[in-house]
C-alpha positions in Angstrom: 104.0 118.3 124.1 104.3 114.8 122.6 107.4 113.9 120.7 107.3 110.9 118.2 110.2 109.4 116.4 110.7 106.8 113.7 114.4 106.0 113.5 116.5 104.0 111.1 120.2 103.7 110.9 120.3 106.5 108.3 117.7 109.0 109.4 115.1 109.8 112.0 111.8 111.4 111.3 110.4 113.4 114.3 106.9 114.8 114.9 105.7 117.0 117.7 102.1 117.4 118.8 101.7 120.5 121.0 98.9 121.3 123.5 96.7 122.8 120.8 97.1 119.8 118.5 99.5 121.5 116.1 101.9 119.1 114.4 105.5 120.0 113.5 108.3 117.9 112.0 112.0 117.6 112.1 114.7 115.2 110.8 118.0 114.1 112.2 120.5 111.4 111.5 119.5 107.9 112.3 120.4 106.1 115.5 121.2 102.5 116.4 121.9 101.6 120.1 124.1 98.7 118.9 126.6 101.1 117.5 126.1 104.3 119.5 126.0 104.8 123.2 123.7 107.2 125.2 126.2 110.0 125.2 126.7 110.0 121.4 122.9 109.9 120.8 122.3 112.7 123.4 125.0 114.9 121.9 123.4 114.7 118.4 119.9 115.3 119.8 121.2 118.3 121.7 122.6 119.8 118.5 120.1 118.9 115.8 116.7 118.3 117.5 116.5 120.4 120.7 116.7 123.8 118.9 113.6 122.9 116.9 111.5 122.2 120.0 109.5 125.2 121.3 107.6 123.7 124.2 108.3 121.4 127.2 108.3 117.8 126.1 106.2 115.6 128.4 105.9 112.4 126.5 108.3 110.7 124.0 107.3 107.7 121.8 110.4 106.4 120.0 110.4 103.6 117.5 113.8 102.5 116.2 116.1 100.1 114.6 118.0 98.0 117.1 115.5 98.6 119.9 114.8 95.0 120.5 115.9 94.4 124.1 115.6 96.1 127.5 119.3 97.0 127.3 119.2 98.6 123.8 116.0 100.5 124.6 117.6 101.7 127.8 120.5 103.3 125.8 118.0 105.4 123.9 115.8 106.3 126.9 118.9 107.5 128.8 119.8 109.8 125.9 116.3 111.2 125.6 116.0 111.9 129.4 119.4 113.6 129.3 118.2 116.0 126.6 114.6 116.5 127.9 115.0 116.4 131.7 111.3 117.4 132.3 109.9 114.5 130.3 107.4 112.4 132.3 107.0 109.4 130.0 109.5 107.8 127.6 108.5 104.7 125.6 111.2 103.2 123.4 110.1 100.4 121.1 111.1 98.5 118.0 110.6 99.7 114.5 108.3 96.8 113.9 105.9 98.0 116.6 106.1 101.4 115.0 105.2 99.9 111.7 102.3 98.0 113.2 100.8 101.1 115.0 101.3 103.2 111.9 99.5 100.7 109.7 96.9 99.2 111.9 96.3 101.9 114.4 94.0 100.4 117.1 92.8 97.5 115.0 94.1 93.9 114.8 96.0 92.9 111.7 99.3 91.7 110.2 102.0 94.4 109.8 104.9 94.0 107.5 108.1 95.9 106.7 109.4 95.5 103.2 112.3 97.9 102.6 116.1 97.2 102.7 115.1 94.3 105.0 111.8 92.5 105.7 109.8 91.5 108.8 106.3 90.8 109.8 104.2 90.5 113.0 100.7 89.8 114.2 99.3 92.8 116.0 96.3 93.0 118.4 95.6 96.7 118.1 98.1 97.8 120.8 101.0 95.4 120.9 102.8 92.7 118.9 101.5 89.3 119.9 103.5 87.1 117.5 106.7 87.7 115.5 107.5 86.2 112.1 111.0 85.3 113.2 113.0 87.1 110.4 116.6 85.8 110.1 118.0 89.1 108.7 120.0 89.6 105.6 122.2 86.5 105.1 119.6 83.9 106.2 116.4 85.7 105.4 114.9 89.1 104.5 112.9 87.4 101.7 111.2 89.9 99.5 113.3 92.8 100.7 115.4 95.2 98.6 118.5 93.4 99.9 117.1 90.0 98.8 116.0 91.3 95.4 119.4 92.8 94.7 121.3 89.8 96.0 119.2 87.5 93.7 119.8 89.7 90.7 123.6 90.0 91.2 124.0 86.3 91.7 122.1 85.5 88.5 124.2 88.1 86.7 127.5 86.7 87.9 126.3 83.2 87.0 125.3 84.3 83.4 121.7 83.4 84.2 120.1 86.6 82.9 118.7 86.9 79.4 121.3 88.6 77.1 119.4 91.9 76.7 118.9 92.2 80.5 122.5 91.3 81.2 123.7 93.9 78.8 121.6 96.6 80.4 123.0 95.6 83.8 126.6 95.7 82.5 126.1 99.2 81.1 124.5 100.5 84.3 127.0 98.8 86.6 130.3 98.5 84.6 132.4 98.0 87.8 130.4 95.1 89.1 132.4 91.8 88.9 132.9 88.8 91.0 135.7 90.2 93.2 134.0 93.5 93.8 130.8 91.8 94.9 132.6 89.4 97.2 134.4 92.3 98.8 131.2 94.1 99.5 129.5 90.9 100.7 132.2 89.8 103.1 134.6 92.7 103.9 132.7 95.9 103.6 130.1 97.2 106.1 126.3 97.1 105.5 126.2 94.4 102.7 122.4 94.6 102.9 122.5 98.2 101.7 124.9 97.4 99.0 122.8 94.7 97.5 119.5 96.6 98.1 120.9 99.3 95.8 120.6 96.9 92.8 116.8 96.4 93.4 116.3 99.7 91.6 117.4 98.0 88.4 114.6 95.4 88.7 112.1 98.3 89.3 113.2 100.1 86.2 113.0 96.9 84.1 109.9 95.3 85.8 108.1 95.1 82.5 110.7 92.5 81.3 109.1 89.1 82.1 112.3 87.8 83.8 112.7 90.9 86.0 109.0 90.8 86.8 109.1 87.1 87.7 112.1 87.6 90.0 110.1 90.2 92.0 107.0 88.1 91.9 108.8 85.0 93.2 110.5 87.0 96.0 107.2 88.4 97.2 105.6 84.9 97.0 108.4 83.6 99.2 107.8 86.4 101.7 104.1 85.5 102.0 104.8 81.8 102.2 107.6 82.1 104.8 106.2 84.8 107.1 102.5 85.4 106.5 101.3 81.8 106.3 102.6 81.0 109.8 100.0 83.4 111.3 96.7 81.8 112.2 93.7 83.1 110.1 96.1 85.0 107.8 93.4 84.7 105.1 90.9 86.5 107.3 93.1 89.3 108.6 94.0 92.6 106.7 97.7 92.7 105.8 99.5 96.0 105.7 103.0 97.1 104.5 105.4 99.8 105.1 108.7 100.4 103.3 110.1 101.6 100.0 110.0 98.2 98.3 106.4 97.6 99.2 105.5 101.1 98.2 107.1 101.2 94.8 106.3 97.6 93.8 102.8 97.8 95.3 101.1 96.6 92.0 103.2 93.3 92.0 102.8 92.9 95.7 99.0 93.2 95.6 98.9 90.7 92.6 100.9 88.1 94.5 98.7 88.5 97.6 95.5 88.2 95.4 96.9 85.1 93.8 97.3 83.5 97.2 93.9 84.6 98.5 95.3 87.2 100.9 94.1 90.8 101.4 96.6 93.7 101.3 95.2 96.9 102.6 97.4 99.9 103.5 100.9 100.4 102.0 103.0 103.3 103.3 106.4 104.4 102.2 107.3 105.6 105.7 105.4 105.1 109.0 105.8 108.6 110.6 102.5 110.0 109.4 100.6 106.9 110.6 102.3 107.0 113.9 101.3 110.6 114.4 97.7 109.7 113.8 97.9 106.8 116.1 99.2 108.9 119.0 96.7 111.7 118.2 93.9 109.1 118.5 95.4 107.7 121.7 95.6 111.2 123.3 92.0 111.9 122.3 90.9 108.7 124.0 92.8 109.6 127.1 91.4 113.1 127.2 87.9 111.7 126.7 88.3 109.3 129.6 89.6 112.1 131.8 86.3 114.0 131.2 
């Protein structure tokens, strides 16, 4: 049985492919090897995932947040092997590689994440060959939910929104003021999640020309900062995964079109695409074995 995971810090989507090709699904909490050790991850898997598995797991393909180094990947692999002692093959990779395989499958292209944060890579059909070099929330994440929310809140606090938009914001978020925002920005955990929560306001008011322009400009900056650095970006298909890309897909496609770029697939989450990728990979292996 093959076990596939797409893990963020909040939740993990799991898929199994059994020997007959049947696909089942499960969901657990998210994992991040920067904040959890192998024992903690294994304990959670033992409780919430293992009871849902009906066959012996032979191969695990795990794509997750924080899996960007040999050390962090090792933390997750150790946990998986502790829970599934009969496993033969464990591959732990970054969430960006998961996005690329879900979006591009076995074809070359540019794969992007546009959710709470943002990132992009050049993919050759199997592996990442060039990273965009995202600088995370405070120094980057252009086009992401965190970036959109941060831009909106800053403009609100500086009285730079049109009166009608500012009044809507004030009614929706009556407790948002300078001190509250600074506390969340510099003292509370996960400031990216806090600011990303405000991006929903822009989505609900995207027909207002100022709100629309804020989203348009953020996406334009994303393309200029991350996509233009890839050679032949105008010739390659560009794909996206993430809630921001999915829900703002009309504006995202418009920005790309205005820049002479081609956006193809946009997925809200990568797990279905990852399942297809590994089903295809298994079929190719089985065919070669014959």
